N, C-alpha and C positions, 0 to 999 in steps of 0.2 A: 506472438513480438517474440524476436530473439534478440536478447539481450545479457548484457552484464552485470554481475553483481558485486558489490564492496559496501561486506558489512563493516564498520567501525563503531569499536566495543566491542564491551562484552556482549548488551545483549544485541547488536547489531552482529554480532559473528555467529551468534547463537541461530538466531531467525535466516542468515544466510545459509547456513549450512542448511536446515531445516526447507528452505525452498528450494536446495538444488537439488537435495534427495528427493524430496516429493516429485519435481520434476522428474529425475534416474528413475526412477521406478515406475513411475506412470510413462515413460516411454516417452515424453513429448520433444524432448529436445528444445525447448525453448531457452534454456540457459546454457549460454553458448561457454563462459567460463564466472567462477566464485572466487574471490580474495576478502580474506579477513584482514581490517589492519587495526593497530590497539597500542597503547604504550605498555600495556602490563603481560609481561610472558607470562605468566600464570594461565589468563584468558584463552592463547591464543595454542598451549599444549592440551587442550583438549579436544579440540578441532578436526575433522578431517578433512577440509578443504584448505586450500593454499593460503598462505600466514603472511604477511608481514608487519614486524614488530621497530615501532619508530619512535622516536625522543629520547634515544640509550642516554643521547648527552645530557639530555635534562633532568629525565627521571630515574634513568638506569631499570629500567624494565619493569617497574614498580608501580605506573599508574599513574595518574594526574590528581585523583585525590576528591575526584567530586566539582573540579577548578576545572569550569569550559573557558575559562579567557586560555589557560596554560593548555588547554587542548587545541584550540583554534590556534596559538600560536605555534605549536608544536605540528600543526598540519601541514600551517604554510611553511614553515619551516623544510617540509617534507615531503609536501606536494611530489620535487620532482622524480624525487625517490619512491613513490607511489606508484606514478603514473607509468614509470619505468616497469615496474611488476605487470602491469596492467597489459604491456607488449604481448601480443598471442594469445590475447584474452580477447580483448578488444577488435573484436578484423572487421572484415568489411560487410561483413553479415548484420553485425550488431544492428538493432533498429534504437535502440536504446542503451542508456545505463541507469542502473537502480541502485543507488545508495541506500543503505538501510543502516539504523541507527534509531537506540535506545536516545529519545531527546531529554532524560534525567542525570544519566551519569555525563562525567567530564569529558571522556575521550570522544564519547557518540555526540553529546549534545553541541560540545568545540567544534569540533575535527567534522565533522558530517557536512554542515553549511561550507565550510571553508573547501571542501575539497570538491561541492559541487560546485563551486564560484570556479575554481581551478578547472574542473572538466568540461563548464562550457566553453572556459576561454580557449579551452585545446580547440574540441569537438563540437560539429554542427549536427548533431543526432541530440533527440531529448534528454535532458538528465532528469530525472523524477526522484527524492526523494519519498521513503518509507521509513516513518517515523512512528515510532511508539509511547506515545505518553505514561507518565508514571502513574501506578494507581495514586489514591488517598491518602495512604498510608504510607506511601515510601519518603515522605519527611520534607518539611519545608526547604530544601537546599534542592532536592529533585524536581522541586513544581516552578522554582525559581530559575533553574534551568533550562527545564522546559520552553517555559515562557519566553524566554531570548531567544531560544534555538529556533522553537518554532515560527518566532517574526520573522529571523532571520532566514529562514528557509523557505517562506514563502517568497521571499524578492528573490533569491537568489537562484530555485529552481525554476523547471519549465512547468511540476508541479507537485506538491506535496500531499503521498497518499497516508492519511493518518489515522492510528488505530488506537484505541483507547484501552490501556491495560486492564481498566475495571470490566470491561462487557463481557469477556469471556471467563473470566476467574470464578468460577465455583463457588458458593459460601463456607463448604468445607473444604477446600483444598490446604493442601499445605504449601509454603512458598515453591518449593521444587514443580508440585502437584500443577501450579498456577500457570507456575510460564511453560510448562510443557505442552499444557493447555492451549495457552494465547499463542505459541510457536505452530502448534497443529494447525491452528483455525488459521492462521496467517498463512501458514503455506499451503491448504487448501485453497482461501481466497484468490489470493494472488499466483497462485500457480496456475489455477484453472482458468485466471483470466490472462494471463500470458498466453496460454498452450491453445486458448478459444482465439488468438490473435493469430495464430500458427497456417492455418489454413488457406486454402485458394477455393474460394466456392463458387456455388453460381447464383444466383440469382435471389435476395432475399426474402422469403415470403414475409418477414414485416415490414417492406416496403411496399405490397402488394395490398394496399388499403382496399380498395374496392372486390378483394376474393374474400367468400364466404365459404361454410362448409365447416364440419369435422373431422374430414380425413387427414392422411397427413401429409405436415407440410414439403413443399418442396425443396431441395438438396440444397444446402445454402449452409455458407461456415463465415463466420464473424472474420475478416482480416485484419491484420495492427493499424491499416488506417482508420479505422472505427475505436481503437482505443487511444492513439495520439489523437484525433480530431476530439473525440469526447473531453481528454484534457487540456486541450490546445489552448484554454483561458484562463488558465494557469489557477492560483491557490490553492484552495484545501479539496481534497478528493477522498470518496469513503467506498467502501467497496464490501458487499452484501452478498448473503448466501443461502439458500434452502434446497429439501431436497426432501423427494417422495416417492414409496413405488409407483411405479406406474401400469397402468392397464395391459392386456395383448394391442386391445384395437384404438386407434390414436383417437376414435368417438366417444373412448369410455376416459379420457385424459382431459378436457377441456377443462372444465373442475379443476382437476390436478395441476396444469400450470399456472392460472391463474392462484390459486391457493400458494403454492412455491413463490410466487414472484411476491405477492403480500408478504410470504413471511418474511422473505427476504429482504424488503425494504423496511420492517417496521419492526421485526425482532433481532435482524441477522444481519445488521450494518455494525460494519469496525469501528465506525462512531455513532451510538446510540442517539435517536433523536431528530437526524441528518435527514430531512426530508422537502426541503426546500432547495433545489440546486439550478444551474444556470444550463447544465445539460445532463444529459444521462445516456448510459447504454445498458439496455437490456437484453440479456444472453441465455437463450433456451435450450439447455445441454440433455444429449439421451440420444435413444434410437429412433432416427429420423422417421419409422414406419408407425411411431408410436406420436408422435409429436403434431396435433391437430391444428391447422390451419387457425381454426376459430378461437380457440383457446389462447394463443400467441399473437393474433390480432388484439383479442380483448386485454390480454396483461399489459401491452407497450400502453394499449389507452389509457388502461386505470394508471402506469406509471407519467404521463403525461399530465392527466389530472391531480396526482398525488402531491408532484415535484413542482407543478407548475412549469416547467418546461418546454419549450415548443422545439427543445432539441433532443429529441431523444431517438439514438439510433438504436437498431437492433439488430441480431443475426443469430443464427443458431449454432452449435455444436455437436456435431455428434460424435455419441459415445459409444460403445458397446457395454450397455449398463440395464438392469432391469429398475433404474430408478430414472425421473427427470428431476432438473436441480434447475434452479434459475440463479442468476449472477446479475447481480446489481451494480455499476459502477456510474457514482455521483459525481459529478465537479462541480467546483464555484458553491461549496456551502461552509465557506466561512464565517457565515452570519449565522449558524447554529446556535442553539442555546446552551447546548453543549461547550461548543467551543467559545463561547461568551464567558460562562460560568469557569470552563479552565481560566482562562486568561484573569478574571477577576483573583481566584487562590491564586494564580502566581506572581500577582502583584503584591498580594499580601505577603505572600512568602516570602521576597526581595526585600522587603521593607522590613518583615522580622531578621532578615539576616545580616541587615544594614548596610540594605544598596540604596543609594540615590535615586529614586524614580517617582517619576511623578503618575500617580493614577490614570491619567488618559493612555499612557504610553501605551500599556497594553490592550489599548481599543484603537491607537491610532497608526499612523505613520512614523509616531517619534518616537518609538522603541529604541531604545539604547541598541547599538550594533554589537555583535561579539566582535565583526571585525575592527 
């Protein structure tokens, strides 16, 4: 899937740079343009992608200090400026725009949903938001910001690809090491997903439900429509990934395919414990000669059973690799236990910050809008 990336805020800029670098280093060419937008000049100076400083008349390049309402106001006033910066990056080849943001900070949590709304008003391609939830240790302000931002983003975007900041942070990581680990994990999962949608393959072995055997899978490649159709229902989405060494013969890899699929869904998701889904996409990546039909079909049936979804799409992603990997994209996971737990914490955090919020705002459509 060919996309333009726009990182908003400090975390959004760093994740966008990691995604662009991963795509470039792997030679996928799915990222057709990358731009980082921020109200803080210092956060842009360390990036190697194109940047845009906004809100200088309001904050003089010093950021919004965690005030996401101010972040939303500045983005609204600067929307034309940001859209002008996209000229030449958002070409007719682009199949989607991905706005990337940490949902706890002021510029990202406030500005990203506003930018999504403006992009959807101008363009007729999908606009997704890749949002990173703050960790439990990042303070009440970040929790409260993320609650309001997430609720607004769900309404404004075509889908919110959600990442739990605590999902991949190691117990002994420093702050810098934790963020590096998170950025690398996001880049690998989202980068491979976008690249998997770049191919124009033949018929997918995953759709040939009557076929059996342990021989190599017929050549097939997931295309961009499989990704966009999986995300079409909107709401919250999550991405999982796992990989393992492959045997030389396809028949040896039946168990490997099912194992990496289970690991991707049960322990490798960007949103832990998100298994009930409206729709799903399973991508099996690796050397086509090593991908077993039986294992791929068995893995897809297991995903159907585990997610409770009858809309499980799938396909292969040919890679010159000694490993077999599984990518699992789940859509419609907003009622997962992790999301509901986070929203409860966000409500409590908002109360502690002195915000006037009803307890039901964070589990209903009545959440006070950032806009």
